[in-house]
C-alpha positions as CSV (number, residue, x, y, z in Angstrom):
1,M,66.8,-3.5,-12.2
2,A,63.4,-4.3,-13.4
3,A,62.4,-0.9,-12.2
4,R,65.6,0.7,-13.9
5,V,64.7,-1.0,-17.1
6,V,61.4,0.2,-17.6
7,E,61.5,3.4,-16.1
8,A,64.6,3.7,-18.7
9,A,61.6,2.5,-21.6
10,L,59.0,4.8,-20.0
11,D,62.1,8.2,-20.7
12,H,63.9,7.0,-24.1
13,P,62.8,4.1,-25.8
14,P,63.9,1.7,-27.1
15,V,65.9,0.1,-23.9
16,T,68.3,-3.0,-24.2
17,F,68.8,-5.3,-21.4
18,A,71.0,-7.6,-21.6
19,L,72.0,-10.3,-19.4
20,H,74.0,-13.2,-19.4
21,G,72.7,-16.3,-20.7
22,H,69.6,-17.0,-21.6
23,P,67.6,-14.1,-20.3
24,L,64.5,-16.4,-18.9
25,V,66.7,-18.8,-17.1
26,A,67.4,-18.5,-13.6
27,A,66.8,-15.0,-13.7
28,L,63.8,-13.0,-11.9
29,P,64.5,-9.6,-13.2
30,P,63.1,-10.2,-16.7
31,F,59.6,-11.5,-15.7
32,L,59.6,-8.6,-13.5
33,V,60.0,-6.6,-16.6
34,L,57.8,-8.2,-18.2
35,E,54.9,-7.8,-15.7
36,L,55.6,-4.1,-15.7
37,A,55.6,-3.8,-19.1
38,A,52.5,-5.6,-19.5
39,A,50.8,-3.7,-16.8
40,L,52.4,-0.2,-18.2
41,D,51.4,-1.3,-22.3
42,L,55.5,-1.0,-23.4
43,R,56.2,-3.3,-26.3
44,V,58.9,-6.1,-25.0
45,T,61.1,-8.7,-27.2
46,I,62.9,-11.6,-26.3
47,L,66.0,-13.0,-27.7
48,P,67.5,-16.5,-26.8
49,G,70.9,-16.9,-25.3
50,V,72.8,-19.6,-24.5
51,S,71.8,-21.1,-21.1
52,A,73.7,-22.3,-18.1
53,L,72.2,-25.4,-19.9
54,D,73.5,-25.1,-23.4
55,A,77.5,-24.6,-21.4
56,L,76.4,-27.7,-19.1
57,L,75.8,-29.9,-22.1
58,A,78.8,-29.4,-23.6
59,D,80.7,-29.4,-20.9
60,L,79.4,-32.7,-19.7
61,R,79.1,-33.8,-23.6
62,L,75.6,-35.0,-22.9
63,D,72.5,-35.1,-25.5
64,P,69.6,-34.5,-23.5
65,V,67.4,-36.2,-26.7
66,V,69.3,-39.7,-26.5
67,H,67.3,-41.0,-22.6
68,G,66.0,-37.8,-21.9
69,I,66.5,-35.3,-18.9
70,Q,65.3,-34.3,-15.8
71,M,65.8,-30.9,-13.9
72,Y,65.1,-29.4,-10.8
73,E,66.2,-26.9,-8.4
74,A,67.9,-28.7,-5.4
75,T,66.4,-27.1,-2.7
76,D,62.8,-27.6,-4.5
77,V,63.3,-31.2,-4.8
78,L,64.1,-31.4,-1.0
79,L,60.8,-28.9,-0.1
80,R,58.6,-31.5,-2.3
81,R,61.0,-34.1,-1.9
82,R,60.3,-34.8,-5.6
83,P,60.8,-38.7,-7.1
84,L,63.8,-38.9,-9.4
85,Q,63.0,-41.7,-12.1
86,S,66.9,-43.7,-11.9
87,D,67.2,-44.3,-15.1
88,V,66.9,-40.7,-16.9
89,P,69.6,-38.0,-16.8
90,A,68.8,-35.5,-13.8
91,I,70.2,-31.9,-13.2
92,L,69.9,-30.1,-10.0
93,W,70.8,-26.7,-10.0
94,Q,72.0,-24.4,-7.5
95,I,73.4,-27.2,-5.3
96,G,75.8,-24.4,-3.5
97,P,73.4,-23.1,-2.2
98,I,71.1,-25.5,-0.9
99,E,68.9,-25.0,1.8
100,T,68.8,-21.6,2.1
101,C,67.1,-18.2,-0.4
102,L,69.8,-16.2,1.4
103,H,73.0,-15.6,0.3
104,S,76.2,-16.1,1.3
105,Q,80.4,-16.2,0.7
106,A,80.5,-18.4,3.0
107,V,81.9,-21.8,2.6
108,S,79.3,-24.7,2.9
109,L,79.9,-27.6,5.7
110,P,79.8,-31.4,4.8
111,G,76.6,-31.5,6.9
112,R,74.8,-29.2,4.4
113,F,74.6,-31.8,2.0
114,A,73.3,-34.4,4.0
115,R,69.4,-33.9,3.3
116,L,69.9,-33.9,-0.4
117,I,72.4,-37.1,-0.5
118,A,69.5,-38.7,1.5
119,H,66.6,-38.2,-0.9
120,L,68.6,-38.8,-3.8
121,R,70.1,-42.2,-2.0
122,Q,66.2,-43.1,-2.6
123,F,66.7,-43.6,-6.4
124,Y,70.5,-44.1,-6.4
125,P,73.4,-46.5,-4.8
126,A,75.2,-44.6,-2.7
127,R,78.4,-45.4,-4.6
128,H,76.4,-44.0,-7.5
129,E,78.7,-41.7,-9.4
130,V,77.8,-38.0,-9.7
131,V,79.4,-34.7,-11.2
132,A,79.5,-31.0,-9.4
133,I,80.3,-28.5,-12.6
134,H,80.3,-25.0,-12.6
135,C,80.6,-23.9,-16.0
136,S,82.4,-21.1,-16.4
137,P,81.1,-18.0,-17.3
138,H,84.4,-17.1,-20.0
139,P,85.2,-18.8,-23.0
140,I,88.9,-18.9,-22.3
141,V,88.3,-20.2,-19.0
142,P,87.4,-24.4,-18.5
143,A,84.7,-25.5,-16.2
144,T,85.3,-27.0,-12.8
145,I,84.2,-30.4,-13.0
146,L,84.6,-32.7,-9.5
147,R,83.1,-36.3,-9.9
148,F,82.5,-38.5,-6.7
149,A,80.0,-41.1,-5.2
150,L,76.7,-39.5,-4.7
151,E,77.5,-40.6,-0.2
152,D,80.7,-38.7,-0.5
153,M,79.6,-34.9,-1.9
154,G,79.7,-33.7,1.6
155,G,83.6,-34.3,1.3
156,H,83.6,-31.9,-1.3
157,A,81.9,-29.0,0.1
158,A,84.2,-26.4,0.4
159,E,84.5,-26.9,-3.4
160,I,81.4,-26.5,-3.9
161,H,80.4,-23.2,-4.5
162,G,76.8,-21.0,-5.3
163,G,77.4,-21.2,-8.9
164,F,77.4,-25.2,-8.8
165,T,75.5,-27.9,-10.5
166,L,74.7,-31.6,-10.2
167,Y,74.9,-34.0,-12.7
168,V,73.4,-37.4,-11.8
169,P,73.9,-39.9,-14.4
170,P,71.0,-42.8,-15.0
171,A,71.6,-45.2,-13.1
172,G,70.6,-48.0,-15.5
173,A,68.0,-47.9,-17.9
174,R,64.8,-48.4,-18.7
175,A,63.4,-51.9,-20.6
176,V,61.3,-51.5,-24.0
177,L,57.6,-52.1,-23.3
178,D,56.1,-51.3,-26.4
179,G,57.7,-54.3,-28.5
180,E,54.7,-53.5,-31.4
181,L,56.2,-49.9,-31.9
182,V,59.9,-51.4,-32.2
183,G,58.9,-53.5,-35.1
184,K,57.7,-50.7,-37.1
185,L,60.3,-47.9,-36.3
186,Y,62.1,-49.0,-39.5
187,S,59.0,-50.3,-41.9
188,V,58.3,-48.3,-45.0
189,E,54.2,-49.3,-44.3
190,H,53.6,-48.2,-41.0
191,L,55.8,-44.4,-42.3
192,R,53.1,-45.2,-45.3
193,S,50.2,-45.1,-42.9
194,V,51.2,-42.2,-40.6
195,T,52.0,-40.0,-43.2
196,R,50.0,-37.9,-46.3
197,A,51.6,-38.4,-50.0
């Protein structure tokens, strides 16, 4: 795909390479185009698009600024044994094809999610409600949203295909530790001390 884009750009510029969603989110070809274009001294302009993250935030009614957000690719979480902060919302991409780089349309078995459940159980209670979501790529088709307890993920294996993402809500809140700063948040004097008139 990347080679075809670059060949076309060399043969009859300008060329547009349109992708579904944001061009640099979960897509390898644009990065290959960038590398090839740099080697061939071709100019590339990247325009942002609505990404899967934007759709997920809208479908789940989430504001990532309120509590922050942590995002990882699901298999990478397992490979690197990444620790999660249980007080920050977590998004795990590509839970459907977890534990493989190979493509298959075969239905997953419940055991496919056992390793992920075990890893997440280090940070969240077994009955913590999580959400498997497949954001619709079509504006008139609603998202598929499955809510279940973390330990029950395997029971939804047949429903979770390659397009699903896992949203893990916070299990609790982190206490405010900077009491001095809290007292300054609505202080006009503090605002004046950190700004220039």
